[in-house]
C-alpha positions in Angstrom: 44.5 77.4 -21.6 43.0 73.9 -21.3 41.9 73.5 -24.8 46.4 74.6 -25.5 47.1 71.4 -22.6 44.5 69.2 -24.0 46.0 69.7 -27.5 49.1 68.9 -26.6 48.5 66.2 -24.4 46.3 64.5 -28.0 49.7 65.4 -30.1 52.1 63.5 -27.3 49.7 60.5 -27.0 50.2 60.4 -30.7 53.7 60.3 -30.7 55.8 59.5 -33.7 52.1 60.4 -36.4 51.9 64.2 -34.7 56.1 64.9 -35.2 55.2 63.9 -39.1 52.3 66.1 -39.2 54.2 68.8 -38.0 57.3 68.3 -40.9 54.6 68.0 -43.6 53.4 71.2 -42.2 56.9 73.3 -42.1 56.9 71.6 -45.8 53.6 73.4 -46.6 54.4 76.4 -45.3 57.9 76.6 -46.8 56.1 75.9 -50.8 58.3 72.4 -50.7 55.3 70.7 -52.1 56.7 67.5 -53.0 58.2 66.8 -49.4 55.0 67.3 -48.0 53.6 65.0 -50.0 56.3 62.3 -48.9 56.2 63.5 -45.6 52.3 63.3 -45.5 51.8 59.9 -47.4 54.6 58.4 -45.0 52.6 60.3 -41.4 48.8 58.8 -43.0 50.4 55.6 -42.8 52.1 55.3 -39.5 49.4 57.0 -38.3 47.1 53.8 -39.5 49.7 51.3 -38.1 49.6 53.0 -34.5 46.1 52.7 -34.9 45.5 50.1 -35.8 48.4 48.3 -33.5 45.9 50.2 -30.7 43.1 48.9 -31.4 44.1 45.7 -32.2 45.2 45.6 -28.8 42.4 46.1 -27.8 40.1 43.7 -29.5 42.0 41.0 -28.1 42.0 42.2 -24.4 38.2 41.7 -25.0 38.5 38.8 -27.2 40.9 37.2 -25.5 39.0 37.1 -22.3 35.8 36.3 -24.2 37.7 33.5 -26.2 39.6 32.0 -22.3 36.4 32.5 -21.3 35.1 29.8 -24.2 37.8 27.4 -24.2 37.6 27.0 -20.3 33.7 25.4 -20.9 34.6 24.1 -23.8 37.5 22.6 -22.2 35.3 21.6 -19.2 33.3 19.8 -21.6 35.6 17.7 -23.3 37.0 16.5 -20.0 33.5 15.7 -18.3 32.7 13.3 -21.9 35.6 11.8 -22.5 35.5 11.5 -18.2 32.3 9.9 -18.4 33.7 8.2 -21.8 36.8 6.6 -20.2 34.1 5.5 -17.2 31.8 4.0 -19.6 34.9 2.0 -21.4 36.5 1.0 -18.6 32.9 -0.6 -17.1 32.3 -2.4 -20.4 36.3 -3.7 -21.3 37.3 -4.6 -17.5 33.6 -6.8 -17.4 32.8 -4.5 -14.4 29.6 -5.5 -12.9 28.5 -1.3 -12.6 28.1 -1.5 -16.0 26.0 -4.4 -16.2 23.8 -2.4 -13.4 24.2 0.9 -15.1 22.9 -0.5 -18.4 19.6 -2.3 -16.6 18.7 1.1 -14.9 18.8 2.8 -18.1 16.8 0.4 -20.3 14.2 0.8 -17.3 14.1 4.7 -16.6 14.7 5.8 -19.7 11.0 6.2 -21.4 8.6 9.0 -19.9 5.6 6.8 -18.7 1.7 8.5 -18.9 0.9 5.7 -16.5 -3.1 4.9 -17.1 -3.7 7.1 -20.1 -6.3 6.4 -21.9 -5.3 8.7 -24.9 -1.9 7.3 -25.4 0.6 7.7 -28.5 1.7 4.9 -30.5 5.8 5.3 -29.3 7.5 6.2 -25.5 9.4 9.5 -25.4 13.0 9.8 -24.3 12.3 10.6 -20.5 16.1 13.0 -20.2 15.0 15.4 -23.0 11.5 15.8 -21.8 12.0 16.3 -17.9 11.3 20.1 -16.6 13.4 20.5 -13.5 11.1 21.2 -10.1 11.0 23.3 -8.0 11.9 22.2 -4.7 11.9 24.1 -1.4 12.4 23.4 2.5 9.0 24.0 3.9 7.2 23.0 7.3 4.8 20.0 6.9 1.9 22.2 8.1 2.5 24.9 5.6 2.8 22.1 2.3 -0.2 22.3 -0.2 -2.0 18.7 -0.4 -3.9 20.4 -3.3 -4.0 18.6 -7.2 -5.0 21.9 -8.3 -2.7 24.5 -6.7 -1.9 28.8 -7.2 0.8 29.7 -9.5 4.0 30.3 -7.4 6.0 32.7 -8.5 8.8 32.2 -5.8 11.8 30.6 -6.2 13.7 27.6 -5.3 16.5 25.2 -6.2 16.5 22.1 -8.3 17.5 18.3 -7.0 20.7 19.1 -8.1 21.9 21.8 -5.7 20.4 20.3 -2.5 22.5 16.7 -3.9 25.6 18.5 -5.0 25.6 19.9 -0.9 25.3 16.4 0.3 28.7 15.9 1.7 28.5 20.1 2.9 25.4 19.8 4.6 24.6 16.8 6.6 21.5 18.5 6.9 20.7 17.6 2.9 21.6 13.8 3.4 18.6 12.7 4.4 15.7 14.5 2.2 12.3 13.9 2.2 10.4 15.0 -0.9 6.1 16.3 -0.5 4.3 16.6 -3.4 0.4 16.9 -4.5 -0.3 13.8 -6.8 0.6 14.4 -9.8 3.3 16.8 -9.0 6.6 14.5 -10.4 7.6 12.4 -7.1 8.2 9.1 -9.2 9.3 11.0 -12.2 12.2 12.9 -10.7 13.9 9.9 -8.8 13.5 8.1 -12.2 15.9 10.9 -13.9 17.7 11.2 -10.7 18.5 7.5 -11.5 19.0 7.9 -15.6 21.3 10.6 -15.4 24.0 9.0 -12.7 23.4 5.5 -14.5 24.0 7.6 -17.9 27.0 9.3 -15.6 25.8 12.7 -17.2 25.1 14.4 -13.8 28.5 16.8 -13.7 26.1 18.2 -17.1 24.0 19.4 -14.2 26.3 20.5 -11.0 29.7 20.5 -11.4 30.1 19.8 -7.8 27.9 16.1 -7.6 29.9 13.3 -6.5 29.0 10.0 -8.6 26.9 7.9 -6.9 25.6 4.4 -7.6 21.4 4.8 -8.2 18.9 2.8 -6.3 15.2 3.3 -6.3 13.1 1.3 -4.4 9.4 1.7 -5.1 7.3 0.7 -1.6 4.0 -0.1 -2.6 6.1 -3.0 -5.2 7.7 -4.1 -1.8 5.7 -3.0 1.2 4.5 -6.6 1.7 8.6 -8.0 2.3 9.1 -5.4 4.6 6.5 -5.8 7.2 6.0 -9.4 7.2 7.1 -11.4 10.0 11.0 -11.8 9.1 11.7 -7.7 7.4 13.9 -7.9 4.7 17.2 -5.6 4.4 18.0 -3.4 2.0 20.8 -5.5 0.9 18.5 -8.4 -0.1 15.6 -5.7 -1.7 19.0 -5.2 -3.9 19.3 -8.2 -4.7 15.6 -9.1 -5.2 15.4 -6.6 -7.6 18.9 -7.5 -9.8 17.3 -11.3 -10.3 14.6 -9.9 -11.7 16.9 -7.6 -14.2 19.0 -11.2 -14.5 22.7 -10.0 -13.6 24.2 -10.7 -9.9 26.0 -8.8 -8.1 29.2 -10.0 -6.8 30.0 -11.1 -3.1 29.2 -8.1 -0.2 29.5 -5.4 -3.7 26.2 -3.7 -2.7 27.4 -4.1 1.1 30.8 -2.1 0.8 29.6 0.5 -1.7 26.2 1.2 1.2 29.2 1.6 3.2 31.3 3.5 1.7 28.7 6.1 1.0 28.7 5.8 -3.0 25.4 4.5 -3.0 22.4 7.1 -3.4 19.5 5.4 -2.1 16.0 6.4 -3.3 12.5 5.6 -1.4 9.3 6.7 -3.7 5.7 6.3 -2.3 5.5 6.0 1.3 1.7 7.5 1.1 1.0 4.1 -1.6 0.9 1.9 1.3 -2.6 2.9 1.9 -2.7 0.7 5.2 -2.3 3.5 7.7 -0.5 0.3 10.2 1.6 -0.9 7.0 2.7 2.8 6.6 3.9 3.2 9.8 5.9 -0.1 9.9 7.3 0.9 6.5 8.4 4.5 7.7 10.1 2.3 10.8 11.9 0.2 8.3 13.2 3.2 5.8 13.9 4.7 9.7 16.3 2.2 10.5 18.4 1.5 7.5 19.2 5.2 7.8 20.6 4.3 10.8 22.1 1.0 9.8 23.7 3.5 6.3 25.3 6.6 8.0 27.7 7.2 4.9 24.8 6.6 2.3 22.4 9.6 1.4 18.6 8.9 1.1 15.5 10.9 -0.7 12.5 10.0 0.2 9.5 10.9 -1.6 5.3 11.0 -0.4 2.4 12.7 -0.6 2.0 15.2 2.3 -1.0 13.3 3.9 0.7 10.3 3.7 3.7 11.7 5.5 1.8 13.4 8.3 0.8 9.6 9.4 4.1 8.0 9.3 6.9 10.6 9.6 10.7 9.4 9.4 12.7 9.8 12.2 16.0 10.4 10.6 14.9 13.1 8.0 16.9 16.0 8.5 14.8 18.1 5.8 11.9 18.6 4.2 11.3 19.7 1.1 7.7 20.3 -1.2 7.6 20.5 -5.3 6.0 23.8 -6.4 3.8 23.8 -9.3 4.7 24.5 -12.4 5.7 28.0 -13.9 4.4 29.6 -17.1 8.2 29.4 -18.2 8.2 25.3 -17.5 4.4 25.0 -18.5 6.1 26.1 -21.8 9.2 24.8 -21.3 7.5 21.4 -21.1 5.2 21.3 -23.7 7.6 22.7 -26.6 9.6 19.6 -25.6 6.3 17.3 -26.2 5.7 18.6 -28.8 10.1 18.2 -30.4 9.9 15.1 -29.4 7.0 14.0 -30.5 7.4 15.0 -33.9 11.1 13.7 -34.3 10.3 10.3 -32.9 7.1 11.0 -35.8 9.3 11.2 -38.2 12.3 8.6 -37.3 14.4 10.3 -35.6 15.1 13.5 -38.5 15.0 16.7 -36.2 14.9 19.0 -39.7 14.0 22.6 -39.9 10.6 21.3 -41.1 10.0 19.2 -37.7 10.6 21.3 -35.5 8.6 23.8 -37.2 6.1 21.5 -36.9 6.6 21.4 -33.5 6.4 24.6 -32.7 3.4 25.3 -34.6 1.8 22.9 -32.4 2.8 23.8 -29.5 1.9 27.7 -29.7 -1.2 25.8 -30.3 -1.5 24.4 -27.6 -0.2 27.0 -25.1 -3.0 30.0 -26.5 -5.5 27.2 -26.3 -4.4 26.8 -22.2 -3.7 30.3 -21.4 -7.4 31.8 -22.7 -9.3 28.9 -21.0 -8.8 29.4 -17.1 -9.2 26.3 -16.1 -6.9 24.3 -18.4 -4.5 27.3 -17.5 -5.1 26.0 -13.6 -4.6 22.9 -14.3 -1.4 22.8 -16.4 0.7 23.5 -13.6 0.3 20.1 -12.3 2.9 18.0 -15.0 0.7 14.9 -15.0 -2.8 17.3 -15.8 -0.4 18.8 -18.8 0.8 15.7 -19.7 -3.0 14.7 -20.2 -3.5 17.9 -21.6 -0.9 17.5 -23.7 -1.7 13.8 -25.1 -4.8 14.2 -26.1 -4.0 17.2 -28.0 -0.8 15.7 -29.8 -3.0 12.5 -30.8 -6.2 14.0 -31.4 -4.8 16.8 -32.9 -6.7 19.4 -30.5 -8.3 19.1 -27.6 -11.7 17.4 -27.3 -14.0 19.8 -28.9 -15.8 18.3 -25.9 -14.1 19.2 -22.6 -16.3 17.2 -21.4 -13.9 14.5 -22.5 -10.7 16.1 -21.2 -12.2 15.6 -17.6 -13.7 12.5 -18.3 -10.5 10.9 -18.9 -8.6 13.3 -15.9 -11.3 12.1 -13.4 -10.7 8.3 -14.6 -6.9 8.6 -14.2 -6.8 9.8 -10.5 -9.4 7.6 -9.4 -8.4 4.3 -10.6 -6.4 3.9 -13.7 -2.9 5.4 -12.3 -3.8 2.7 -9.0 -4.4 -0.4 -11.2 -0.9 0.4 -12.8 1.0 0.6 -9.5 -1.1 -2.5 -8.1 -2.5 -0.4 -5.4 -4.8 -2.1 -3.9 -8.6 -0.3 -3.3 -12.1 -1.3 -2.2 -13.8 0.3 -5.1 -13.5 0.6 -8.3 -12.5 4.2 -10.4 -16.8 3.9 -11.6 -18.0 3.2 -8.3 -15.9 5.9 -6.3 -16.9 8.5 -9.4 -21.4 7.8 -9.3 -20.1 8.3 -5.2 -18.3 12.0 -6.4 -21.2 12.7 -8.9 -23.9 12.9 -6.1 -21.9 14.9 -4.2 -21.2 17.3 -7.1 -24.6 17.9 -8.1 -26.2 18.5 -4.5 -23.4 20.8 -3.6 -24.2 22.6 -7.2 -28.0 22.6 -6.0 -26.9 24.2 -2.5 -24.2 26.6 -4.5 -21.4 25.9 -2.5 -17.8 24.6 -3.5 -16.7 23.2 0.4 -18.5 21.1 2.5 -17.7 19.8 6.9 -17.2 16.5 6.8 -20.2 15.7 8.6 -22.4 17.4 5.6 -19.8 15.3 3.5 -21.2 12.3 5.3 -24.6 12.6 5.3 -24.9 13.9 1.8 -23.1 10.9 0.5 -24.2 8.4 2.8 -27.2 6.7 0.5 -25.1 6.9 -2.6 -22.0 5.3 -0.6 -24.1 2.7 1.2 -25.9 0.9 -2.4 -22.0 0.9 -4.1 -20.4 -0.6 -1.2 -23.8 -2.3 0.7 -21.7 -1.1 3.9 -18.4 -2.4 3.7 -16.5 1.8 3.7 -17.8 4.6 5.7 -18.7 7.8 4.3 -16.0 9.7 6.5 -13.2 6.8 5.5 -14.4 7.1 1.8 -13.9 11.2 2.0 -10.4 10.9 3.6 -9.5 7.6 1.2 -10.2 10.4 -2.3 -8.5 13.2 -1.3 -5.4 11.5 -0.3 -5.7 8.8 -2.8 -6.7 11.0 -5.6 -6.7 14.1 -5.2 -9.7 15.0 -6.6 -10.6 16.3 -2.9 -8.9 18.7 -0.6 -9.2 19.5 2.3 -9.0 23.4 2.3 -9.2 23.5 6.5 -9.2 20.9 9.0 -12.7 19.1 8.1 -13.4 21.0 5.9 -13.5 19.7 2.2 -14.2 21.1 -1.5 -13.1 19.4 -4.8 -9.3 19.9 -6.4 -11.2 22.6 -8.9 -14.9 23.9 -9.7 -14.5 22.6 -12.9 -14.0 18.8 -12.2 -17.6 19.7 -9.3 -19.4 20.9 -12.7 -18.0 17.9 -14.8 -19.5 15.3 -12.0 -22.5 16.9 -11.5 -23.3 17.4 -15.2 -22.3 13.8 -15.9 -24.8 13.1 -12.8 -27.8 14.6 -13.8 -27.4 12.8 -17.6 -27.1 10.0 -15.2 -30.2 10.4 -13.4 -32.5 12.0 -16.5 -32.5 15.9 -14.5 -32.4 17.5 -16.7 -34.8 20.1 -15.2 -32.3 21.2 -13.3 -30.7 22.4 -15.8 -33.6 24.2 -17.3 -35.2 26.1 -14.6 -31.5 27.6 -14.2 -30.6 28.2 -17.5 -30.1 31.7 -16.9 -28.4 31.4 -14.1 -24.3 31.9 -14.0 -23.8 29.3 -11.2 -25.1 26.9 -13.4 -23.4 27.9 -17.2 -20.2 26.0 -17.2 -22.5 22.8 -15.8 -24.9 23.3 -18.8 -22.3 23.7 -21.2 -20.8 20.6 -20.4 -24.0 18.7 -19.6 -25.0 19.6 -23.4 -21.7 18.7 -25.0 -22.4 15.0 -24.2 -26.4 15.4 -24.3 -29.3 16.9 -26.6 -29.1 20.1 -26.1 -32.8 20.6 -27.8 -34.4 21.2 -24.9 -32.2 23.6 -23.5 -32.4 25.9 -26.4 -36.1 25.6 -26.5 -36.3 26.6 -22.8 -33.7 29.5 -23.3 -35.7 30.9 -26.5 -39.2 30.2 -24.2 -37.6 32.6 -21.6 -36.3 35.2 -24.6 -39.8 35.2 -25.8 -41.9 35.5 -22.9 -39.8 38.4 -22.5 -40.3 39.8 -25.5 -43.9 39.1 -25.5 -44.1 41.3 -22.0 -42.6 43.8 -23.9 -45.5 44.0 -26.9 -47.9 43.8 -24.6 -46.7 47.0 -22.4 -46.1 48.0 -26.2 -50.5 47.7 -27.1 -51.0 49.3 -24.0 -50.1 52.8 -24.9 -52.3 55.2 -26.6 -50.3 55.7 -29.8 -49.6 51.9 -30.4 -51.5 50.3 -32.8 -52.4 46.7 -33.2 -50.9 46.8 -36.9 -47.9 48.2 -35.3 -47.6 45.0 -32.8 -47.7 42.8 -35.7 -44.8 44.3 -37.8 -42.7 44.4 -34.7 -43.7 40.5 -34.1 -43.2 39.9 -37.9 -40.3 42.4 -38.9 -38.4 41.1 -35.6 -39.0 38.5 -33.0 -38.2 36.1 -36.4 -35.3 36.8 -36.7 -34.1 37.9 -33.1 -35.2 34.6 -33.0 -32.9 32.7 -35.5 -30.0 34.9 -33.9 -30.9 33.8 -30.2 -31.0 30.1 -31.2 -26.9 31.0 -32.7 -26.1 32.6 -30.1 -26.9 30.4 -27.8 -25.9 27.2 -29.8 -22.4 29.4 -29.9 -22.5 29.7 -25.4 -23.1 26.5 -25.3 -20.4 25.1 -27.3 -17.5 27.1 -25.7 
């Protein structure tokens, strides 16, 4: 009965084709073949037309929805670009000051800067194409990490565009403080934001974004102007920057824009004001400007240590920059090599260029993933930039990791500060000598951590030699922790090097400097000293290390032979044969094996 009902329902749904099938069947039963053939062909044709119409209707329903979505996206894209083009054209045709101002910002921020790197490419890369969106998360100051090399963070976070889009609806987001460890990308983030607003391409990142006039101030450049007897105003700082760029704003132009809330004020590097008293004055000045210009949103960046000592009273939300995850690291490496190859080939972006970039990016990614020390460092944008730069322009990572670690230390201890014009009592070489001494003493104590008082004792003598008593040991430790990130405070007044590899590298350099190779030869088979031995051998003659390793092997084999000699069934002839046949080839093999171990 159910089968009959289903059949009837199907025939009803088929409609005219079902009737045609019934007529054809009737003619066949009656033996009238010609009418049956005509009826059958007509029925088949009608059935195809009916099914085709229904299939077409369903297909159009699906494709129409997809088409509407694509058409809407395309229309939005065309509208955004037409708006950007029209806005730029109006600025240029009308001689609008904003066109001149935006052009200056584009020229200033369009390049990705590798400040302080010794190994540098022959050309600058495009910041907009290379930038990897950073993850920002609201955190309490006490929970924020100060480590240069941090653990991977699998948690989520917002992009800067999501916070900027929420300015109008969430008053808590109109005063942002962005904190991050050394090299986490704070300055690059602000330069990228300024570049995007100057180009008018902000809608591509978030449709809810309003158009802002970006104003970026580097506190390290203006700290003396805003902490003097007669501190300058925000308007005066902007005018001063415009004079450097060779343009002049119409009277009260920025003052009006500030009062209308059309400017985005970005203040970079509170921590780069090294003197604590001056930093607190700078913090007070920024707080005052936020009160005077209530309608304009502010973003301030700093390292956590610098902000703890001089917090802003008017700040409403504190954000932390999270370290790169694997996806961000891979995105940066791919973009780095693609842009490098495109510029190297004078703008060509054909399949060959893309394939070369892909091959090099994959090679570097594999090298990083195979090396735990490099993998940990690659989570930091600055250190990843160093690794990629060295790999790109040397054809590979240095065969001697010591060169990479050396460049990292040189940049963090001095070269970046020199480029930024940050005053420092000690040179990078002086700081490195003190840290080398500290690293070796920690290695000998078989520890990574040290208390503030213990550290003072460990470096006091070496520090006195390089500073002539001008800087105390406690001040030195805290200065290195705050300015370079090579030392980190794990717990209150308990410090260690940012990564064990950096401690091992500095210890190896110190052993070479003071000619104490015996520290390594007597620990040749101690796992604690393995990496230090490799790093020392990478920058020095390793003959003594190899000989010591072979002697230790020879001694152990001699003891085995003496034991065999005392056995009743053993003979001198047999022992001599073992010595000749087994020891010599094993000795050669052991030598090759140890050399391979050193070169890893």
